[in-house]
Residue frames relative to the residue before (quaternion, step in Angstrom):
aa qw qx qy qz dx dy dz
X 1.0000 0.0000 0.0000 0.0000 0.00 0.00 0.00
X 0.6699 0.4816 -0.2665 0.4983 3.57 0.87 -1.09
X 0.6142 0.5541 -0.3636 0.4284 3.59 0.99 -0.66
X 0.6552 0.4963 -0.3096 0.4782 3.57 0.99 -0.79
X 0.7511 0.4342 -0.2509 0.4294 3.56 0.66 -1.01
X 0.6541 0.4740 -0.3012 0.5067 3.61 1.26 -0.36
X 0.6160 0.5454 -0.3541 0.4447 3.61 1.17 -0.09
X 0.6947 -0.4429 0.3556 0.4414 3.54 -1.39 0.12
X 0.5840 0.5754 -0.3441 0.4577 3.61 1.17 -0.59
X 0.6473 0.5478 -0.3042 0.4340 3.55 0.97 -0.75
X 0.6096 0.5586 -0.3044 0.4730 3.38 1.24 -0.97
X 0.6741 0.5041 -0.2794 0.4619 3.59 0.96 -1.03
X 0.7892 0.3339 -0.2368 0.4578 3.60 0.75 -0.79
X 0.4345 0.7429 -0.4410 0.2546 3.65 1.17 -0.24
X 0.6274 0.5301 -0.3542 0.4471 3.70 1.07 -0.77
X 0.7271 0.4493 -0.2276 0.4664 3.58 1.19 -0.52
X 0.5517 0.5783 -0.3854 0.4611 3.60 1.39 -0.02
X 0.3433 -0.7208 0.5719 0.1886 3.55 -1.05 0.84
X 0.4011 -0.7285 0.5041 0.2329 3.56 -0.58 1.10
X 0.5793 0.5864 -0.3669 0.4312 3.63 1.15 -0.59
X 0.7259 0.4618 -0.2289 0.4555 3.40 0.88 -1.23
X 0.5917 0.5372 -0.3694 0.4742 3.60 1.10 -0.57
X 0.6361 0.5244 -0.3035 0.4777 3.58 1.02 -0.96
X 0.6367 0.5112 -0.3071 0.4888 3.62 0.95 -0.86
X 0.6538 0.5113 -0.3123 0.4622 3.62 0.85 -0.88
X 0.6822 0.4515 -0.2905 0.4964 3.60 0.81 -0.98
X 0.5841 0.5698 -0.3751 0.4398 3.67 0.92 -0.66
X 0.7270 0.4323 -0.2266 0.4830 3.54 0.72 -1.15
X 0.6402 0.5269 -0.3401 0.4438 3.62 0.86 -0.92
X 0.7857 0.3507 -0.1907 0.4726 3.65 0.72 -1.06
X 0.5083 -0.6888 0.3955 0.3328 3.64 1.32 0.03
X 0.3876 0.7562 -0.4486 0.2769 3.50 1.35 0.47
X 0.4807 0.7093 -0.4276 0.2881 3.59 1.30 -0.15
X 0.5607 0.5711 -0.3992 0.4474 3.58 1.20 -0.32
X 0.7074 0.4827 -0.2995 0.4207 3.59 0.96 -0.52
X 0.3174 -0.8185 0.4353 0.1996 3.58 1.35 -0.43
X 0.4310 0.7074 -0.4665 0.3100 3.61 1.21 0.56
X 0.6598 0.4312 -0.3673 0.4938 3.65 1.12 -0.01
X 0.0837 0.7683 -0.6132 0.1632 3.49 -0.63 1.40
X 0.5969 -0.5664 0.4282 0.3737 3.52 -1.25 0.45
X 0.8819 -0.0233 -0.0490 0.4683 3.45 -0.94 1.05
X 0.1228 0.8440 -0.5046 0.1339 3.53 1.21 0.77
X 0.6719 0.5063 -0.3144 0.4397 3.57 0.90 -0.81
X 0.6377 0.5274 -0.3307 0.4537 3.58 1.01 -0.65
X 0.6741 0.4833 -0.2682 0.4900 3.57 0.91 -1.04
X 0.7033 0.4563 -0.2971 0.4570 3.60 0.81 -0.80
X 0.6186 0.5343 -0.3323 0.4705 3.61 1.11 -0.60
X 0.6183 0.5339 -0.3193 0.4803 3.51 1.10 -0.83
X 0.6611 0.5243 -0.3021 0.4436 3.56 0.95 -0.90
X 0.6574 0.4876 -0.3093 0.4841 3.53 1.01 -0.87
X 0.6176 0.5215 -0.3692 0.4586 3.65 0.95 -0.74
X 0.6620 0.5171 -0.3243 0.4350 3.56 0.88 -0.89
X 0.6578 0.5168 -0.2941 0.4624 3.55 0.92 -0.80
X 0.6143 0.5574 -0.3063 0.4671 3.56 1.16 -0.86
X 0.6678 0.5028 -0.2939 0.4635 3.50 1.04 -0.98
X 0.6305 0.5521 -0.3226 0.4400 3.54 1.06 -0.84
X 0.6896 0.4648 -0.2957 0.4701 3.55 1.01 -0.92
X 0.6020 0.5241 -0.3708 0.4748 3.68 1.01 -0.64
X 0.6713 0.4702 -0.3463 0.4566 3.67 0.76 -0.85
X 0.6038 0.5469 -0.3501 0.4623 3.64 0.98 -0.76
X 0.6792 0.4885 -0.2991 0.4590 3.61 0.85 -0.91
X 0.6474 0.5099 -0.3220 0.4660 3.52 0.96 -0.86
X 0.6252 0.5267 -0.3235 0.4764 3.61 0.90 -0.83
X 0.6778 0.4946 -0.3145 0.4439 3.65 0.87 -0.86
X 0.6463 0.5319 -0.2852 0.4670 3.53 1.15 -0.95
X 0.6742 0.5191 -0.2941 0.4353 3.55 1.07 -0.83
X 0.7170 0.4555 -0.2507 0.4643 3.54 1.13 -0.79
X 0.6295 -0.5143 0.3742 0.4463 3.58 -1.14 0.11
X 0.5339 -0.6184 0.4794 0.3206 3.49 -1.27 0.65
X 0.6843 -0.4330 0.4056 0.4239 3.55 -1.44 0.14
X 0.6732 0.4791 -0.3264 0.4590 3.60 0.72 -0.85
X 0.6464 0.5195 -0.3334 0.4484 3.64 0.95 -0.86
X 0.6081 0.5456 -0.3221 0.4783 3.58 1.10 -0.88
X 0.7048 0.4752 -0.2971 0.4349 3.65 0.78 -0.92
X 0.6173 0.5236 -0.3283 0.4868 3.59 1.15 -0.82
X 0.6656 0.4957 -0.3170 0.4591 3.55 0.82 -0.95
X 0.6331 0.5156 -0.3318 0.4725 3.70 0.96 -0.72
X 0.6681 0.4883 -0.3259 0.4571 3.61 0.90 -0.88
X 0.6335 0.5174 -0.3415 0.4630 3.59 1.01 -0.79
X 0.6624 0.4896 -0.3412 0.4529 3.61 0.87 -0.81
X 0.6423 0.5252 -0.3410 0.4421 3.59 1.03 -0.69
X 0.6229 0.5355 -0.3064 0.4810 3.52 1.14 -0.93
X 0.6746 0.4942 -0.3095 0.4527 3.60 0.95 -0.77
X 0.6339 0.5284 -0.3064 0.4744 3.44 1.05 -0.79
X 0.6383 0.5195 -0.3134 0.4738 3.61 0.98 -0.91
X 0.6526 0.5362 -0.3059 0.4393 3.59 1.01 -1.04
X 0.6500 0.5376 -0.2869 0.4541 3.43 1.05 -1.10
X 0.6930 0.4685 -0.2971 0.4604 3.58 0.86 -0.92
X 0.6663 0.4901 -0.3368 0.4499 3.64 0.98 -0.78
X 0.6576 0.5082 -0.3378 0.4418 3.65 1.06 -0.61
X 0.6052 0.5133 -0.3663 0.4859 3.47 1.19 -0.71
X 0.6643 0.4962 -0.3487 0.4369 3.71 0.76 -0.70
X 0.6076 0.5449 -0.3375 0.4690 3.50 1.10 -0.69
X 0.6179 0.5283 -0.3140 0.4904 3.65 1.02 -0.94
X 0.6818 0.4840 -0.3132 0.4503 3.56 0.79 -0.92
X 0.6604 0.5038 -0.3223 0.4540 3.58 0.93 -0.78
X 0.6264 0.5555 -0.3172 0.4454 3.47 1.14 -0.65
X 0.6696 0.5082 -0.2617 0.4742 3.39 1.12 -0.98
X 0.5967 0.5417 -0.3272 0.4934 3.57 1.14 -0.62
X 0.6699 0.4864 -0.3200 0.4607 3.59 0.99 -0.84
X 0.6119 0.5392 -0.3391 0.4689 3.55 1.12 -0.87
X 0.6419 0.5033 -0.3496 0.4610 3.68 0.90 -0.84
X 0.6461 0.5332 -0.3214 0.4416 3.56 0.85 -0.96
X 0.7037 0.4829 -0.2832 0.4374 3.57 0.94 -0.80
X 0.6232 0.5445 -0.3228 0.4593 3.49 1.25 -0.54
X 0.6592 0.5345 -0.2859 0.4451 3.56 0.98 -0.66
């Protein structure tokens, strides 16, 4: 078979040879049919699947880059906690002052 395809005759007949049927012949001859890796247009479908996964990864990376980083989120969270604590302590201070004012009135 290789002798025919590697010869000048192979070049002449190659436009008339079906790659699908050659793949099927090799699959049957070699006993590969039990593995099921010879399929119609497998390369096209697998390439499309790879392209889809590549696009999903790129979109995910773009979303990560557009959003705040983990460090920024941590700093923002710490600032919010400090502001809440400061707000709570100033409220307690005001309440203490009000209590003192009431004590002075009585």
